[in-house]
C-alpha positions as CSV (number, residue, x, y, z in Angstrom):
1,M,-9.8,-24.6,34.8
2,S,-6.3,-25.1,33.4
3,E,-3.3,-23.2,34.6
4,P,-3.0,-19.8,32.8
5,A,-0.1,-19.3,30.5
6,F,2.2,-16.3,31.3
7,N,3.4,-14.3,28.3
8,D,6.9,-12.7,28.3
9,G,7.0,-9.5,30.4
10,F,4.3,-10.7,32.9
11,T,5.7,-11.6,36.3
12,R,4.5,-14.3,38.7
13,H,3.8,-13.7,42.3
14,A,7.2,-15.3,43.4
15,E,9.1,-12.8,41.2
16,Q,7.1,-9.9,42.6
17,L,8.0,-11.1,46.1
18,D,11.7,-11.3,45.2
19,R,11.7,-7.7,43.9
20,V,10.7,-6.4,47.3
21,R,12.4,-8.9,49.5
22,A,15.5,-6.7,50.3
23,A,13.4,-3.7,51.2
24,A,11.0,-5.8,53.3
25,D,14.0,-7.4,55.2
26,A,15.4,-3.9,55.9
27,R,12.0,-2.7,57.2
28,C,11.7,-5.8,59.4
29,A,15.2,-5.1,60.8
30,E,14.2,-1.5,61.5
31,V,11.0,-2.5,63.3
32,A,12.8,-5.2,65.3
33,A,15.5,-2.7,66.4
34,G,12.9,-0.2,67.4
35,A,11.1,-2.8,69.5
36,A,14.3,-4.0,71.1
37,E,15.3,-0.5,72.1
38,H,12.0,1.1,73.0
39,L,9.7,-1.7,74.0
40,A,12.2,-3.8,76.0
41,A,10.7,-2.8,79.3
42,F,7.3,-4.2,78.2
43,C,8.6,-7.4,76.6
44,A,8.3,-10.8,78.2
45,T,9.7,-14.1,77.0
46,R,7.1,-16.8,76.5
47,Q,7.2,-20.3,75.1
48,T,5.2,-20.6,71.9
49,Q,4.7,-23.1,69.1
50,W,6.3,-22.5,65.7
51,V,5.2,-24.0,62.4
52,Q,8.3,-25.3,60.6
53,F,7.4,-25.1,57.0
54,S,10.9,-26.1,56.0
55,E,10.2,-29.6,57.5
56,M,7.0,-29.9,55.5
57,T,6.4,-31.5,52.1
58,A,3.9,-30.2,49.5
59,G,1.9,-33.4,50.1
60,Q,1.7,-32.7,53.8
61,L,0.7,-29.1,53.3
62,A,-2.0,-30.2,50.8
63,A,-3.4,-32.6,53.5
64,V,-3.4,-29.8,56.0
65,L,-5.4,-27.6,53.7
66,R,-7.9,-30.4,53.1
67,R,-8.3,-31.1,56.8
68,S,-8.3,-27.4,58.0
69,P,-9.4,-25.1,55.1
70,A,-9.5,-22.1,57.5
71,L,-5.6,-22.1,57.4
72,L,-5.6,-21.2,53.7
73,K,-6.2,-17.5,54.3
74,P,-3.5,-16.8,56.9
75,L,-1.0,-18.9,54.9
76,L,-1.8,-16.7,51.8
77,E,-1.4,-13.6,54.0
78,L,2.1,-14.8,55.0
79,V,3.1,-14.5,51.3
80,N,1.1,-11.3,50.6
81,A,-1.3,-13.2,48.4
82,A,-5.1,-13.6,48.0
83,G,-7.6,-15.5,46.0
84,R,-6.7,-13.4,42.9
85,A,-3.2,-14.9,42.9
86,L,-4.6,-18.4,42.9
87,E,-6.9,-17.6,40.0
88,R,-4.3,-15.8,38.0
89,E,-1.5,-18.3,38.4
90,L,-3.3,-21.6,39.0
91,G,-6.7,-21.0,37.4
92,I,-8.3,-21.9,40.7
93,V,-11.2,-19.8,41.9
94,V,-11.8,-20.2,45.6
95,K,-13.4,-18.3,48.5
96,T,-10.3,-18.0,50.7
97,Y,-12.3,-17.7,54.0
98,E,-14.5,-20.7,53.2
99,P,-12.5,-22.8,50.7
100,R,-13.9,-26.1,49.4
101,L,-10.8,-27.6,47.8
102,T,-10.7,-30.8,45.9
103,A,-7.7,-33.1,46.4
104,S,-6.2,-31.9,43.1
105,E,-6.7,-28.2,43.9
106,A,-5.2,-28.6,47.4
107,A,-2.2,-30.3,45.9
108,R,-1.6,-27.6,43.3
109,I,-2.0,-24.8,45.8
110,A,0.4,-26.5,48.1
111,E,3.0,-27.0,45.4
112,W,2.7,-23.3,44.5
113,L,2.5,-22.0,48.1
114,L,5.2,-24.0,50.0
115,P,8.3,-22.5,48.3
116,L,7.0,-19.0,49.1
117,L,6.5,-19.6,52.8
118,P,9.1,-18.6,55.4
119,E,11.1,-21.4,57.0
120,A,9.1,-21.1,60.3
121,V,6.5,-18.8,61.8
122,P,4.9,-18.7,65.3
123,V,1.3,-19.9,65.5
124,E,0.4,-16.6,67.2
125,A,1.6,-14.8,64.1
126,L,-0.7,-16.9,61.9
127,T,-3.7,-16.1,64.1
128,A,-2.7,-12.4,64.2
129,L,-2.5,-12.2,60.4
130,D,-5.8,-13.9,60.0
131,R,-7.5,-11.6,62.6
132,R,-6.2,-8.5,60.8
133,A,-7.5,-9.7,57.4
134,F,-10.8,-10.9,58.9
135,V,-11.5,-7.7,60.8
136,D,-10.7,-5.7,57.6
137,K,-13.2,-7.8,55.6
138,E,-15.9,-7.4,58.2
139,M,-15.4,-3.6,58.5
140,R,-15.7,-3.4,54.7
141,R,-18.9,-5.5,54.8
142,N,-20.3,-3.2,57.5
143,S,-19.6,-0.2,55.3
144,G,-21.6,-1.8,52.5
145,N,-24.4,-2.5,55.0
146,W,-24.7,1.3,55.6
147,E,-25.5,1.8,51.9
148,Q,-28.4,-0.7,52.3
149,E,-29.6,1.2,55.4
150,V,-29.7,4.4,53.4
151,I,-31.7,2.7,50.7
152,A,-34.0,1.2,53.3
153,A,-34.6,4.7,54.8
154,L,-35.5,6.1,51.4
155,N,-37.9,3.2,50.7
156,A,-39.5,3.7,54.2
157,R,-40.4,7.3,53.3
158,A,-41.1,7.0,49.5
159,A,-44.9,6.7,48.7
160,N,-45.0,6.0,45.0
161,H,-41.4,5.0,44.2
162,V,-39.0,2.3,45.1
163,F,-35.2,2.9,45.4
164,R,-32.8,0.2,44.4
165,K,-29.3,-0.2,43.0
166,A,-29.6,-0.1,39.2
167,K,-27.5,-0.5,36.1
168,L,-28.6,2.1,33.6
169,T,-27.6,2.8,30.0
170,G,-26.6,6.1,28.6
171,P,-24.6,7.5,25.6
172,G,-21.4,6.4,27.2
173,G,-22.5,2.9,27.9
174,R,-23.8,1.2,31.0
175,F,-23.3,2.7,34.5
176,E,-24.5,2.0,38.0
177,V,-26.5,4.2,40.4
178,D,-26.5,3.4,44.1
179,A,-30.2,4.2,44.5
180,A,-32.4,4.9,41.5
181,A,-36.0,6.0,42.2
182,M,-38.4,4.0,40.1
183,C,-42.1,4.6,39.9
184,R,-44.0,1.7,41.3
185,S,-46.7,1.7,38.7
186,T,-44.7,2.5,35.5
187,G,-41.1,1.5,36.3
188,Q,-39.9,4.9,35.0
189,I,-36.9,6.5,36.7
190,A,-37.7,9.7,38.6
191,G,-34.3,10.5,40.1
192,G,-31.3,9.1,41.8
193,V,-29.2,9.1,44.9
194,D,-25.4,8.5,45.0
195,I,-24.4,7.0,48.3
196,K,-20.8,7.4,49.5
197,R,-18.9,6.6,52.7
198,I,-15.9,8.8,53.4
199,N,-13.7,7.7,56.3
200,G,-10.6,9.8,55.6
201,I,-10.2,13.6,55.3
202,A,-8.8,15.6,52.4
203,R,-7.6,12.9,49.9
204,D,-10.6,10.7,50.5
205,V,-13.1,13.6,50.0
206,L,-11.5,14.4,46.7
207,N,-11.5,10.8,45.5
208,R,-15.1,10.3,46.4
209,A,-16.1,13.6,44.9
210,R,-14.6,12.5,41.6
211,D,-16.5,9.2,41.9
212,I,-19.8,11.1,42.5
213,R,-18.9,13.3,39.6
214,D,-18.5,10.3,37.2
215,T,-21.8,8.9,38.2
216,A,-23.6,12.3,38.1
217,V,-22.2,13.1,34.6
218,K,-23.4,9.8,33.2
219,F,-26.8,10.1,35.0
220,K,-27.4,13.6,33.8
221,T,-26.4,12.7,30.3
222,A,-28.7,9.8,30.2
223,H,-31.6,11.6,32.0
224,P,-31.1,15.3,31.5
225,G,-34.4,16.2,33.1
226,L,-33.9,14.4,36.3
227,E,-31.9,15.2,39.5
228,L,-29.3,13.3,41.4
229,V,-28.4,14.0,45.0
230,A,-25.7,12.5,47.2
231,I,-26.0,11.1,50.7
232,V,-22.6,10.9,52.4
233,Y,-21.2,9.4,55.6
234,Y,-18.5,11.7,56.7
235,P,-17.7,11.6,60.5
236,Y,-16.1,15.0,60.7
237,P,-19.0,17.5,61.4
238,Q,-16.6,20.4,61.5
239,R,-15.4,19.6,58.0
240,Q,-18.7,18.8,56.4
241,R,-19.3,22.3,54.9
242,E,-15.9,22.1,53.2
243,A,-16.6,18.6,52.0
244,R,-20.0,19.6,50.6
245,E,-18.4,22.5,48.7
246,R,-15.7,20.2,47.3
247,I,-18.3,17.7,46.1
248,L,-20.6,20.3,44.6
249,A,-17.6,21.9,42.8
250,E,-16.6,18.6,41.3
251,A,-20.0,16.9,40.6
252,P,-23.2,18.1,39.0
253,V,-25.4,16.9,41.8
254,R,-28.3,18.9,43.1
255,E,-27.3,18.7,46.8
256,V,-25.2,16.8,49.3
257,F,-26.7,15.5,52.6
258,F,-24.7,14.0,55.4
259,A,-25.9,11.2,57.6
260,S,-24.6,8.7,60.1
261,E,-25.6,5.2,61.1
262,D,-28.2,6.6,63.5
263,P,-31.8,5.9,62.2
264,V,-32.8,9.5,63.1
265,S,-30.0,10.8,60.8
266,L,-30.8,8.3,58.1
267,D,-34.5,9.2,58.1
268,A,-33.7,13.0,58.0
269,A,-31.4,12.5,55.0
270,A,-34.0,10.4,53.2
271,V,-36.7,13.1,53.8
272,A,-34.4,15.8,52.5
273,A,-33.4,13.8,49.5
274,L,-37.0,13.0,48.6
275,E,-38.1,16.6,49.0
276,L,-35.4,17.8,46.7
277,L,-36.2,15.1,44.1
278,G,-39.8,16.2,44.2
279,L,-41.1,12.7,45.2
280,E,-44.2,12.1,47.3
281,M,-43.6,10.8,50.8
282,T,-45.6,8.8,53.3
283,G,-46.9,10.9,56.1
284,K,-45.8,8.5,58.8
285,A,-42.3,8.3,60.0
286,P,-40.6,4.9,60.2
287,V,-40.8,3.2,63.6
288,F,-37.4,2.9,65.4
289,E,-36.0,3.3,68.8
290,A,-34.2,6.6,69.0
291,P,-30.7,6.5,70.5
292,P,-29.7,8.5,73.5
293,E,-29.4,12.2,72.8
294,Q,-25.6,12.4,73.2
295,E,-25.2,9.6,70.6
296,R,-27.5,11.2,68.0
297,F,-25.8,12.4,64.8
298,E,-28.4,14.6,63.1
299,L,-28.5,15.5,59.4
300,T,-26.5,18.6,58.7
301,L,-27.9,21.1,56.3
302,F,-26.0,24.1,55.0
303,D,-27.4,27.4,53.5
């Protein structure tokens, strides 16, 4: 893919960095001063290795990227960039955690990246940046896994229907449902479940409520005779009633059920959703090892 052309008025990554450089420098100075004043008693001087990018050529950096592709991600983190920046400015599409770079791609990335890097940085800073980004990626992946666990719980209980993520078509165009119930024999849709994970409190509830509303409106418009329910991960039991009322006020869903990662809770939410959707269930509960009583997070129902 050739390098994209930038029209007048569209800024490159280097220009965007320049715009915030002064504010970032001021912030760094503030943090450094705070550490020197309030963390001095806990500080220790240690000898550590520094990478001196100012002594490196683009050709040398390209060779490093070819020999150790894992370094691409933390180096991009150093300049607040990700794979999108490489695609946008260089036309190179790459998985930044598992890059497979040709010699030409490594050379072009090095030419673009080297002028943006600081003069030097400790190796420990590189590893800390990479760890933060990697942990964030894995936590997001685990959040996505919970959605699959909800779908698995629904399918474990459904007798004549299968739940799967589906792209549907309505008057407003195509839209996605997290778990559409499809008849095993006819393939007809019999209802749907919107699955949302909410980790924050007030603002996150409102944002996810609006997401549920958007899906529910499209679903009800396309299938006015069918019901949509929501299964929500929200780890604040004392606030779940308020969250339910907020979601129901925003979205035309039949009901909101709360569940955790506990199989008992997931099964209870699946049973409640299937009952409300009017779908036949298997009489046998899924087999799983129940967690200790104190760790159990049961489905919460409200009158």
